[in-house]
C-alpha positions as CSV (number, residue, x, y, z in Angstrom):
1,M,25.2,16.1,5.7
2,Q,21.4,15.8,5.9
3,H,20.0,16.1,9.5
4,L,18.4,12.9,10.7
5,C,15.2,13.3,12.7
6,F,15.0,10.5,15.2
7,P,11.6,9.4,16.6
8,R,12.6,10.4,20.1
9,Q,14.4,13.7,21.1
10,S,15.0,15.4,24.4
11,R,15.3,19.0,25.5
12,G,16.2,19.1,29.1
13,D,13.6,17.2,31.1
14,L,11.1,17.3,28.2
15,H,10.9,14.4,25.8
16,F,9.4,14.5,22.3
17,V,8.3,11.3,20.5
18,H,6.8,11.3,17.0
19,V,5.7,9.0,14.2
20,R,4.6,9.8,10.7
21,Q,1.2,8.5,9.4
22,G,-0.9,9.6,6.5
23,G,1.5,12.4,5.7
24,L,1.1,13.9,9.2
25,Y,3.4,14.0,12.2
26,W,1.8,12.6,15.5
27,V,3.8,14.0,18.4
28,A,3.6,13.2,22.1
29,T,5.5,15.0,24.9
30,T,6.3,13.7,28.3
31,T,8.4,14.7,31.3
32,A,8.5,11.2,32.7
33,D,11.1,8.6,31.7
34,S,8.6,6.6,29.7
35,S,9.5,3.8,27.3
36,P,9.8,5.3,23.8
37,F,8.4,2.1,22.3
38,T,5.3,2.4,24.5
39,V,4.7,6.0,23.3
40,I,5.4,5.0,19.7
41,E,2.8,2.2,19.9
42,F,0.3,4.6,21.4
43,L,0.8,7.1,18.7
44,N,0.3,4.4,16.0
45,R,-2.9,3.3,17.7
46,L,-4.1,6.8,18.0
47,A,-3.5,7.4,14.3
48,A,-5.5,4.2,13.5
49,L,-8.2,5.3,15.8
50,V,-8.5,8.7,14.2
51,K,-8.6,7.0,10.8
52,D,-11.4,4.7,12.0
53,Y,-13.5,7.6,13.2
54,C,-12.7,10.2,10.5
55,G,-12.6,7.8,7.6
56,S,-9.1,8.8,6.3
57,L,-5.9,10.3,7.5
58,S,-5.1,13.6,5.9
59,E,-4.6,17.3,6.8
60,K,-8.0,18.1,5.5
61,S,-9.8,15.4,7.5
62,V,-8.0,16.6,10.6
63,Q,-9.1,20.2,10.0
64,V,-12.8,19.4,9.4
65,N,-13.0,16.9,12.3
66,F,-11.1,18.8,14.9
67,A,-14.0,18.6,17.5
68,L,-14.2,14.8,16.9
69,I,-10.5,14.3,17.4
70,Y,-10.5,16.5,20.5
71,E,-13.3,14.4,21.9
72,L,-11.4,11.2,21.1
73,L,-8.3,12.5,22.9
74,D,-10.4,13.5,25.9
75,E,-11.6,9.8,26.2
76,V,-8.3,8.1,25.3
77,V,-6.0,10.1,27.6
78,D,-6.9,11.2,31.1
79,Y,-4.4,13.4,32.9
80,G,-1.6,11.9,30.8
81,Y,-2.6,8.3,31.4
82,I,-3.8,6.1,28.5
83,Q,-7.3,4.7,29.2
84,T,-8.1,2.8,26.0
85,T,-7.6,2.8,22.2
86,S,-10.4,0.4,21.4
87,S,-12.9,1.5,18.8
88,D,-15.6,-0.8,20.3
89,V,-15.2,0.7,23.7
90,L,-15.1,4.3,22.6
91,K,-18.1,4.1,20.3
92,N,-20.3,4.2,23.4
93,F,-18.9,7.6,24.5
94,I,-18.2,9.5,21.2
95,Q,-21.2,11.6,20.2
96,T,-19.6,13.9,17.5
97,E,-20.3,12.7,14.0
98,A,-17.5,12.7,11.4
99,V,-17.4,15.2,8.6
100,C,-16.6,13.5,5.3
101,S,-14.8,15.6,2.7
102,K,-16.4,13.7,-0.1
103,P,-19.8,11.9,-0.1
104,F,-19.3,8.1,-0.1
105,S,-20.6,6.2,-3.1
106,L,-19.8,2.4,-3.2
107,F,-20.1,2.2,-7.0
108,D,-18.1,5.4,-7.8
109,L,-15.3,4.1,-10.0
110,T,-14.3,7.4,-11.5
111,N,-11.1,7.7,-9.4
112,V,-9.0,4.8,-10.4
113,G,-6.4,4.0,-7.8
114,L,-5.8,1.5,-5.1
115,F,-8.3,-1.4,-5.6
116,G,-10.2,0.9,-8.0
117,A,-9.4,-0.7,-11.4
118,E,-11.9,-2.4,-13.6
119,T,-10.9,-5.9,-14.3
120,Q,-12.0,-8.2,-17.2
121,Q,-14.2,-10.3,-14.8
122,S,-16.1,-7.7,-12.9
123,K,-15.9,-4.3,-11.2
124,V,-14.3,-4.2,-7.8
125,A,-15.0,-1.9,-4.8
126,P,-13.0,1.3,-5.2
127,S,-10.5,2.5,-2.6
128,S,-13.0,5.0,-1.3
129,A,-15.4,2.2,-0.3
130,A,-13.7,1.5,3.0
131,T,-12.5,5.1,3.5
132,R,-15.4,6.2,5.7
133,P,-16.0,6.6,9.5
134,V,-17.0,3.5,11.5
135,Q,-20.0,5.4,12.8
136,S,-21.3,6.3,9.4
137,S,-23.6,3.3,9.5
138,R,-26.2,5.4,11.3
139,E,-26.3,7.8,8.4
140,Q,-26.5,5.0,5.8
141,G,-29.5,3.2,7.3
142,G,-27.4,0.6,9.2
143,K,-25.7,-0.9,6.1
144,S,-23.5,-3.8,7.1
145,E,-20.3,-4.2,5.2
146,I,-16.8,-5.8,5.8
147,F,-13.7,-5.4,3.8
148,V,-10.8,-7.9,3.7
149,D,-7.8,-6.5,1.9
150,V,-4.7,-8.5,0.9
151,I,-2.0,-5.8,0.4
152,E,1.5,-6.6,-0.7
153,R,4.6,-4.4,-1.2
154,M,7.4,-5.7,-3.4
155,S,11.1,-4.7,-3.6
156,V,13.0,-5.9,-6.7
157,V,16.5,-5.3,-8.0
158,I,17.3,-6.4,-11.6
159,G,20.8,-6.3,-13.0
160,S,21.8,-4.8,-16.3
161,D,22.0,-8.3,-17.8
162,G,18.3,-9.0,-16.8
163,V,19.1,-11.3,-13.9
164,V,17.0,-10.8,-10.8
165,M,19.4,-9.9,-8.0
166,K,17.0,-9.4,-5.2
167,T,13.3,-9.8,-4.4
168,D,11.4,-9.1,-1.3
169,V,7.7,-9.1,-0.6
170,E,5.9,-7.8,2.5
171,G,2.2,-8.4,2.8
172,E,-0.7,-8.1,5.2
173,I,-4.3,-9.1,5.5
174,R,-6.3,-6.1,6.7
175,V,-9.9,-6.1,7.9
176,K,-12.1,-3.1,8.2
177,C,-15.5,-3.9,9.7
178,F,-18.7,-1.8,9.5
179,M,-21.0,-4.5,11.0
180,P,-22.8,-3.6,14.2
181,S,-22.7,-7.2,15.5
182,C,-20.4,-10.0,14.4
183,S,-19.4,-12.5,17.0
184,E,-16.9,-14.4,14.8
185,M,-15.3,-14.2,11.4
186,R,-13.5,-17.1,9.7
187,I,-11.1,-16.4,6.9
188,G,-9.9,-19.4,4.8
189,L,-6.5,-19.1,3.1
190,N,-5.0,-21.3,0.4
191,E,-4.9,-25.0,1.6
192,E,-1.3,-25.1,0.1
193,F,-0.2,-22.1,2.2
194,S,3.0,-22.9,3.9
195,I,5.4,-21.0,6.2
196,G,9.1,-21.8,5.5
197,K,10.5,-24.3,3.1
198,S,10.1,-27.2,5.5
199,Q,6.3,-27.0,5.7
200,L,5.2,-27.5,2.1
201,R,1.6,-28.7,2.0
202,G,-0.9,-30.2,-0.5
203,Y,-0.4,-31.5,-4.0
204,G,-0.9,-28.3,-6.0
205,A,1.4,-25.3,-6.4
206,S,2.5,-24.3,-3.0
207,V,2.0,-20.7,-1.7
208,R,5.0,-20.1,0.5
209,V,6.1,-17.3,2.8
210,D,9.3,-17.1,5.0
211,E,7.8,-15.5,8.0
212,C,4.3,-14.9,9.3
213,S,2.8,-13.1,12.4
214,F,-0.8,-12.7,13.6
215,H,-2.8,-10.2,15.5
216,E,-3.3,-11.0,19.2
217,A,-7.1,-11.4,18.6
218,V,-6.7,-14.2,15.9
219,R,-7.3,-17.7,17.1
220,L,-5.2,-20.3,15.4
221,D,-6.8,-23.6,16.5
222,E,-7.8,-24.4,12.9
223,F,-4.8,-22.8,11.1
224,N,-2.4,-25.7,11.2
225,S,-5.0,-28.2,9.9
226,S,-7.2,-26.1,7.6
227,R,-5.5,-22.8,7.2
228,I,-8.4,-20.9,8.7
229,L,-8.1,-17.7,10.8
230,R,-10.7,-17.1,13.4
231,L,-11.4,-13.7,15.1
232,C,-14.0,-11.5,16.5
233,P,-13.6,-8.3,14.5
234,S,-14.0,-5.0,16.2
235,Q,-15.5,-2.0,14.3
236,G,-12.7,-0.2,12.5
237,E,-9.5,-1.4,10.8
238,Q,-7.1,-3.9,12.1
239,T,-4.2,-6.0,10.5
240,V,-4.9,-9.6,11.3
241,M,-1.8,-11.1,9.6
242,Q,1.6,-10.0,8.3
243,Y,4.0,-12.1,6.2
244,Q,7.2,-11.8,4.3
245,L,8.8,-13.6,1.3
246,S,12.4,-13.1,0.4
247,D,14.6,-14.0,-2.6
248,E,12.0,-16.1,-4.4
249,L,8.8,-15.2,-6.3
250,P,6.4,-17.8,-7.6
251,S,6.3,-16.0,-11.0
252,A,8.5,-13.7,-13.0
253,P,8.8,-10.1,-12.0
254,P,6.0,-8.0,-13.5
255,F,8.3,-5.7,-15.6
256,R,11.3,-6.1,-17.8
257,L,13.2,-3.2,-19.4
258,H,15.3,-3.4,-22.6
259,P,17.3,-0.1,-22.9
260,T,19.4,1.2,-25.8
261,I,21.5,4.3,-25.0
262,E,23.8,6.0,-27.4
263,R,25.0,9.4,-28.7
264,D,24.0,10.7,-32.1
265,S,26.2,12.8,-34.5
266,G,24.8,16.0,-33.1
267,G,25.9,15.2,-29.6
268,R,22.5,14.5,-28.2
269,L,21.9,11.5,-26.0
270,L,19.4,9.0,-27.4
271,M,17.6,6.6,-25.0
272,Y,15.3,4.0,-26.5
273,L,13.4,2.1,-23.8
274,K,11.3,-1.0,-24.4
275,L,9.3,-1.9,-21.3
276,R,7.4,-5.2,-21.2
277,C,4.7,-6.2,-18.7
278,D,4.8,-9.9,-17.9
279,L,1.5,-10.1,-16.0
280,P,-1.2,-12.5,-17.1
281,P,-3.1,-11.2,-20.1
282,K,-6.3,-10.5,-18.1
283,S,-4.4,-8.4,-15.5
284,A,-3.0,-4.9,-15.8
285,A,-0.8,-2.5,-13.9
286,I,-2.0,1.1,-13.2
287,N,-0.3,4.3,-12.3
288,V,3.0,3.2,-13.7
289,C,5.8,5.8,-13.3
290,V,9.2,5.1,-14.8
291,T,11.9,7.4,-13.5
292,V,15.2,7.5,-15.5
293,P,18.1,9.6,-14.0
294,V,19.9,11.6,-16.7
295,P,23.4,13.2,-16.9
296,R,24.2,16.5,-15.4
297,G,23.8,19.4,-17.7
298,S,20.6,18.1,-19.3
299,V,18.3,21.0,-20.3
300,S,15.5,19.6,-22.5
301,V,14.2,16.5,-24.0
302,S,12.1,15.6,-27.0
303,Q,10.1,12.3,-26.9
304,E,8.3,9.7,-29.0
305,L,5.9,7.6,-27.1
306,S,4.2,4.4,-28.4
307,S,0.6,5.4,-27.3
308,P,-1.1,8.8,-26.8
309,D,-2.2,8.2,-23.2
310,Q,1.4,8.2,-22.1
311,S,3.3,11.3,-21.0
312,A,6.9,12.2,-20.1
313,E,8.6,15.1,-18.6
314,L,12.2,16.1,-17.7
315,K,12.4,17.1,-14.0
316,L,15.4,19.4,-13.8
317,Q,15.4,19.6,-10.1
318,S,15.7,15.8,-9.6
319,R,17.6,15.4,-12.9
320,A,15.4,12.7,-14.2
321,I,12.8,11.8,-16.8
322,E,9.5,10.7,-15.6
323,W,7.6,8.4,-18.0
324,N,3.9,8.0,-16.9
325,I,1.7,5.2,-18.1
326,P,-1.9,5.2,-16.7
327,R,-2.7,1.6,-17.6
328,F,-0.4,-1.2,-18.8
329,A,-2.0,-4.4,-19.9
330,G,-0.4,-7.7,-19.1
331,G,1.5,-9.5,-21.9
332,T,2.1,-6.2,-23.8
333,Q,5.1,-4.0,-24.6
334,L,5.4,-0.2,-24.7
335,S,8.3,1.9,-25.9
336,A,9.7,5.4,-25.7
337,L,12.4,7.3,-27.4
338,F,14.0,10.2,-25.6
339,K,16.3,12.7,-27.3
340,L,18.2,14.5,-24.5
341,D,19.8,17.9,-25.1
342,A,22.5,19.0,-22.7
343,S,24.5,22.2,-22.3
344,A,27.7,20.2,-21.5
345,L,27.9,16.4,-21.2
346,G,30.6,14.9,-19.0
347,P,33.3,12.6,-20.3
348,A,31.2,9.5,-19.6
349,P,27.5,10.5,-19.9
350,L,26.3,7.0,-20.5
351,L,27.5,6.0,-17.0
352,E,25.3,8.8,-15.5
353,V,22.1,7.2,-16.9
354,G,20.1,5.0,-14.4
355,P,19.3,3.1,-12.5
356,V,15.7,3.1,-13.6
357,V,13.1,3.1,-10.8
358,L,9.5,1.9,-11.4
359,A,6.4,2.7,-9.3
360,F,3.1,1.0,-9.9
361,E,0.0,-0.7,-8.6
362,L,-1.3,-4.2,-9.5
363,P,-5.0,-4.3,-8.6
364,Q,-6.7,-7.6,-8.0
365,L,-3.3,-9.4,-7.8
366,A,-1.2,-10.8,-5.0
367,V,2.3,-11.7,-6.3
368,T,2.8,-14.4,-3.6
369,G,-0.3,-16.2,-4.8
370,L,-2.1,-15.8,-1.5
371,Q,-5.9,-16.1,-1.9
372,I,-8.9,-15.9,0.4
373,R,-10.9,-19.1,-0.1
374,F,-13.9,-18.0,1.9
375,L,-15.1,-15.4,4.3
376,R,-17.8,-16.6,6.8
377,L,-19.5,-14.6,9.5
378,S,-21.5,-15.9,12.4
379,P,-24.1,-15.4,13.4
380,V,-25.7,-14.8,9.9
381,Q,-26.2,-11.1,9.6
382,P,-29.8,-9.9,9.4
383,G,-30.8,-7.9,6.4
384,P,-28.6,-7.1,3.4
385,S,-24.8,-7.2,4.0
386,Q,-21.8,-6.9,1.7
387,R,-18.5,-8.8,2.0
388,W,-15.6,-7.5,-0.1
389,I,-12.3,-9.2,-0.7
390,R,-9.7,-7.1,-2.5
391,Y,-6.1,-7.7,-3.6
392,V,-3.4,-5.2,-4.5
393,T,0.4,-5.2,-5.0
394,H,2.3,-2.1,-5.2
395,S,6.0,-1.3,-5.6
396,D,8.1,-0.4,-2.6
397,S,11.3,-0.3,-4.5
398,Y,11.6,-1.7,-8.1
399,V,15.0,-0.9,-9.5
400,I,16.5,-1.9,-12.9
401,R,20.1,-1.3,-13.6
402,V,21.1,-0.2,-17.1
């Protein structure tokens, strides 16, 4: 049985508490009987603070910014007591400049990824645009920018008959501010935005969520009447709103799979997969990866793919075929034929195929329909400033049974 690693463990009088952020383990030790929830919250805030000052969370960024992180820890914790985790407060004391692993370029769209796709209407800011330190404005001539990201993660289970069995969407509105002075920011959501089924608003298509929570700094005096969020953003990144929608999507799931699985006369297993993208024609999915579990004893596979930019590979260790599609346009269909050779197939090899798991990103699209109507700053920022609003939906768990 696989060993489970709990967030809190004890060895005598010494307690270890950890979280995992950015592929790194953040560990705190204490001999006092502290609340583990307090320590976990502190570690999460510390990881967010390091991300604000280093620009990104990775092993490399920690290595090249070791002196900066040491200075942050020296200001955040004093003799084991937490002093502050506010970026606004710490910027008056932190003198070490961050070392960026890659020079920042706002219009660099070469690395297509999260937010970095080119849409039919216009080019959007790439994912690297907001991945820079909060103190980098001094190096860039005081450039003022603010990013408002609507990020959604969807979980879907589709039965073998094509019926949607479960849907779940978790979303958040994330703000990252690079403006030296901004007393207030107003974010306008859809006027038809409603929480729960009993609060449907407006005359158009309602944008509904089941649950919603807000950051403690958000003022909601205009939310009930006008769906406006008011806050004074601090430099760095903060999640101003989180929401969840279960068991109901305003539109059809983005992907449908039509599989045909059989054995040929030579004993090989033939899998013909037709995958359809039901997004609007002007939208597209990127970084699509289709994982198909295969029977035990599979040794090799030959493939016929519908376009040359696709690729597929049999992963013997995980016993699955990975079918990769860099870009999948909405309203189109792709297909793949896999001929699987096996040293010895079991008595029921067809039952060992599946379920199929999809991983993907949908740039410039929020599946719940949530939209930012406007983004207003006061006072009006002197000099040139940029305001970016970006949307992305990515798969948390997208399972299709075959």
